[in-house]
C-alpha positions as CSV (number, residue, x, y, z in Angstrom):
1,M,123.0,192.3,227.7
2,E,124.0,196.0,227.6
3,K,127.5,195.7,227.7
4,K,127.6,193.0,224.6
5,V,125.2,195.0,222.6
6,C,127.3,198.0,222.4
7,C,130.7,195.9,222.1
8,A,129.0,194.3,219.1
9,I,128.4,198.0,217.7
10,L,131.9,199.2,218.2
11,F,133.0,195.8,216.4
12,T,131.0,196.6,213.2
13,L,132.1,200.3,213.4
14,F,135.5,199.3,213.6
15,A,135.1,196.5,210.5
16,V,133.8,199.6,208.4
17,N,136.0,201.8,209.4
18,A,139.3,199.5,209.0
19,Y,137.7,199.8,205.2
20,A,136.2,202.9,204.8
21,Q,136.7,204.1,200.7
22,D,138.7,207.5,200.8
23,P,136.0,209.1,198.0
24,N,139.0,211.1,197.0
25,F,140.9,208.2,196.2
26,H,140.0,207.2,192.1
27,V,140.9,204.1,190.9
28,Y,141.4,203.4,187.1
29,L,141.0,199.8,185.3
30,C,143.3,199.1,182.9
31,F,143.8,195.9,180.5
32,G,144.4,195.3,176.7
33,Q,147.3,193.7,174.8
34,S,150.9,195.1,174.0
35,N,150.4,199.2,174.1
36,M,148.8,198.5,177.1
37,E,151.2,196.9,179.0
38,G,154.2,198.9,177.0
39,H,155.8,197.9,174.2
40,V,158.9,200.0,174.8
41,R,161.5,200.7,177.0
42,F,161.2,203.6,179.0
43,E,163.3,206.6,179.3
44,A,165.1,208.4,182.0
45,Q,162.4,211.0,182.0
46,D,159.4,208.9,182.7
47,T,160.9,207.8,185.9
48,V,161.7,211.1,188.0
49,N,159.0,213.3,189.4
50,I,156.7,211.0,189.7
51,S,153.6,212.3,192.4
52,T,153.5,209.9,195.7
53,R,149.6,210.6,194.8
54,F,150.0,208.5,191.6
55,E,149.5,205.2,192.9
56,V,149.9,201.3,191.6
57,L,148.1,198.1,193.1
58,Q,151.1,195.7,191.3
59,A,149.7,193.0,189.8
60,V,151.9,190.6,189.9
61,D,155.1,189.6,191.6
62,C,158.1,191.5,190.9
63,P,161.1,190.7,193.4
64,E,163.8,192.4,191.7
65,L,161.8,195.9,191.5
66,D,160.5,194.9,195.6
67,R,157.1,194.6,194.5
68,I,154.8,192.4,196.1
69,K,151.1,191.2,193.6
70,G,148.2,193.6,195.7
71,N,150.4,196.3,197.3
72,W,149.7,200.1,196.6
73,Y,153.2,201.5,195.3
74,V,153.9,205.1,193.8
75,A,154.1,204.3,190.2
76,K,157.2,204.1,188.7
77,P,157.1,202.6,185.2
78,P,156.8,199.2,184.6
79,L,152.9,199.5,185.7
80,A,151.9,196.1,183.7
81,R,154.7,193.3,184.3
82,C,157.6,193.7,186.2
83,N,159.8,193.5,182.6
84,T,157.0,195.4,180.5
85,G,157.9,199.2,179.8
86,L,156.2,202.4,179.0
87,T,152.3,202.2,178.9
88,P,149.5,204.8,178.3
89,V,148.8,204.8,181.8
90,D,151.8,206.3,183.1
91,Y,151.5,209.5,181.6
92,F,147.3,209.2,182.4
93,G,148.4,209.2,186.1
94,K,150.7,211.7,185.6
95,T,148.5,214.1,183.5
96,L,145.9,213.7,186.0
97,V,147.8,214.4,189.5
98,A,148.9,217.1,188.1
99,K,145.2,218.9,187.0
100,L,143.2,217.2,189.7
101,P,143.1,219.3,193.1
102,E,145.9,217.7,196.0
103,R,143.1,216.4,197.9
104,V,142.9,213.4,194.6
105,R,145.0,210.5,195.0
106,V,145.1,208.5,191.6
107,G,145.1,204.8,192.1
108,V,145.8,202.2,188.9
109,I,145.9,198.1,188.2
110,N,147.2,197.1,185.0
111,V,146.3,193.3,183.4
112,A,147.3,193.1,179.8
113,V,148.8,190.6,177.5
114,G,150.8,191.0,174.2
115,G,148.9,189.7,171.6
116,C,145.6,188.7,173.1
117,K,142.4,189.2,171.8
118,I,139.8,190.3,173.8
119,E,138.7,186.9,174.6
120,L,141.3,186.4,176.9
121,F,139.0,188.7,179.3
122,D,136.3,187.2,178.8
123,K,135.4,185.1,181.8
124,D,132.9,183.1,179.5
125,Q,135.4,182.1,176.3
126,Y,139.1,182.7,178.0
127,A,139.7,178.8,178.8
128,S,138.8,177.9,175.1
129,Y,141.3,181.0,173.7
130,I,144.0,179.8,176.3
131,S,144.0,176.1,175.1
132,T,145.1,177.5,171.2
133,A,146.9,180.4,172.0
134,P,150.4,180.0,171.2
135,Q,152.9,179.6,173.4
136,W,154.8,182.2,174.1
137,M,151.6,183.9,175.4
138,I,150.8,181.2,177.4
139,G,153.6,182.5,180.0
140,M,153.2,185.8,180.2
141,I,148.9,184.3,181.3
142,N,150.6,182.2,183.3
143,Q,151.7,185.3,185.5
144,Y,148.5,186.2,186.1
145,D,147.8,182.2,187.3
146,G,146.3,181.5,183.9
147,N,143.3,184.5,184.1
148,P,143.8,187.9,183.5
149,Y,140.7,188.5,184.0
150,L,140.6,186.7,187.6
151,R,143.3,188.6,188.2
152,L,142.2,192.3,187.4
153,L,138.8,191.0,189.3
154,E,140.9,190.2,192.6
155,L,142.3,193.4,192.6
156,A,140.0,195.6,192.2
157,K,137.3,194.0,194.9
158,K,140.8,195.1,196.3
159,A,140.8,198.3,195.6
160,Q,137.3,199.2,196.0
161,R,138.3,198.7,199.4
162,D,140.6,201.6,199.3
163,G,138.4,204.0,196.8
164,V,136.6,204.5,194.7
165,I,136.1,202.9,190.6
166,K,136.2,205.8,188.8
167,G,137.3,205.1,185.2
168,I,137.9,201.4,182.7
169,L,141.0,202.0,180.4
170,L,141.2,199.8,177.1
171,H,143.9,198.6,174.6
172,Q,142.9,196.2,172.6
173,G,142.1,195.6,169.0
174,E,145.2,194.4,167.2
175,S,144.9,190.7,167.5
176,N,141.2,191.3,166.4
177,T,141.3,193.7,163.5
178,G,139.2,193.0,161.5
179,D,136.6,191.3,163.7
180,S,132.9,192.6,163.2
181,L,131.9,191.1,166.6
182,W,134.6,193.2,168.6
183,V,132.7,195.1,169.8
184,K,129.8,193.2,170.9
185,K,132.9,191.1,172.4
186,V,134.2,194.2,174.6
187,K,130.6,195.3,175.9
188,N,130.3,191.5,177.1
189,V,133.5,192.2,179.7
190,Y,132.6,195.2,180.5
191,D,129.0,194.1,181.6
192,H,131.0,191.0,182.9
193,L,133.6,193.7,184.7
194,L,130.5,196.0,186.5
195,K,128.3,193.2,187.3
196,D,131.1,191.2,189.5
197,L,131.6,194.4,191.5
198,N,128.5,195.6,192.2
199,L,128.7,198.5,190.3
200,K,125.8,199.8,187.7
201,A,125.5,199.1,184.4
202,N,127.3,201.2,182.6
203,S,128.0,203.2,185.4
204,I,132.3,203.3,184.6
205,P,133.3,205.3,182.1
206,L,135.4,203.0,179.2
207,L,137.9,204.7,177.1
208,A,139.1,202.4,174.3
209,G,141.9,204.2,173.0
210,E,142.8,203.4,169.1
211,V,145.8,201.9,167.3
212,V,147.9,202.9,165.7
213,N,146.2,205.9,163.1
214,V,146.3,205.2,159.4
215,D,148.8,208.8,159.5
216,Q,151.4,207.0,160.8
217,G,151.0,203.5,158.4
218,G,149.4,202.4,161.4
219,I,149.3,198.0,159.4
220,C,146.2,197.5,161.6
221,A,144.1,201.0,161.1
222,S,141.2,199.7,159.2
223,M,141.0,198.1,163.5
224,N,140.2,202.4,163.9
225,E,137.0,201.8,161.9
226,I,135.8,199.9,164.2
227,I,136.3,200.6,167.8
228,A,134.8,203.9,166.2
229,R,131.6,201.9,167.0
230,L,131.8,201.4,170.5
231,P,130.2,204.1,171.8
232,R,127.0,203.0,170.0
233,T,126.8,200.1,172.1
234,I,128.1,200.9,175.0
235,P,126.5,204.6,175.8
236,N,129.1,205.3,179.1
237,S,132.4,204.6,176.3
238,Y,135.3,207.4,174.7
239,V,137.0,206.8,171.6
240,I,140.5,208.0,172.7
241,S,142.7,209.0,169.1
242,S,145.4,208.1,167.9
243,K,146.1,210.2,165.5
244,G,149.8,212.1,165.2
245,C,151.2,210.3,168.1
246,T,154.3,208.3,166.2
247,T,155.2,204.8,166.6
248,V,158.2,202.4,166.1
249,A,159.2,200.7,163.0
250,D,157.4,198.1,163.4
251,K,153.7,200.5,162.4
252,L,151.8,198.7,164.9
253,H,153.6,200.0,168.9
254,F,153.7,203.7,169.5
255,D,156.7,204.9,170.8
256,A,157.5,206.0,174.1
257,A,156.6,209.8,172.8
258,G,153.1,208.4,171.2
259,Y,152.6,206.6,174.5
260,R,153.3,209.6,176.4
261,E,150.5,211.4,173.9
262,L,147.7,209.0,174.0
263,G,148.1,208.9,178.0
264,K,147.4,212.4,178.3
265,R,144.5,212.2,175.4
266,Y,143.2,209.5,177.9
267,A,143.2,211.5,180.9
268,D,142.2,214.8,179.5
269,K,138.6,213.1,178.4
270,M,138.5,211.6,181.7
271,L,139.0,215.2,183.4
272,A,136.5,216.5,181.3
273,L,133.8,213.6,182.1
274,L,134.9,213.9,186.0
275,Y,134.3,218.2,186.2
276,A,131.1,217.6,183.7
277,V,129.1,215.2,186.3
278,K,130.0,218.5,188.9
């Protein structure tokens, strides 16, 4: 009997250790639309000298990149789907690993769909939204098996076995410009995500980037007035300024330099939050 008990204890300990979280593996969930997935091509400087401490959990299968969904890889762009471009997440992670202690690794998950409204990530609204979504968007959505929120959740649960979720990055709003209910809709997504991950309400910082700023002639710049209201509804949320972040000709998307700068700003805010709790 004692032998059976000992074996059971050893098996339990093995099972726990097999999925033990590394407290020094910081994981960040990233979602949004085209500026989060990366609208412009990455350049040579973006693909070199990437620390092995910066990793991406692959969101879709990319045979041409030798990447399989659900596996960790060094975070060389693209970080969203197979043919996406440079994203703020690239320089968010690069900046973090450069400034955090060497024992800390950074992992990111990026699930984004160009042109989508925030409703696509609402577990209660996504099906209705998809039913009226344009055909060109459906192909991108289908790469996440028709449910980007569920893909983000599945990957986040896997990442929780490896590390600790430290923050959520959002860049979305262009397609909801003028929507006075946007803040409430974001809160629904945020609350669902934390609940589904068994995380305490409001326990994870939400960093939301502004859309192209008025100083760059942003055609959706008025949305920044709505984004600014987010911290009033989600106490643990922070708005990342896009002022001075340069753009491409459409005044809707950032250029490569703009993505680099915006990513660094996300990181600087996260670093301030990390060190504030120590």
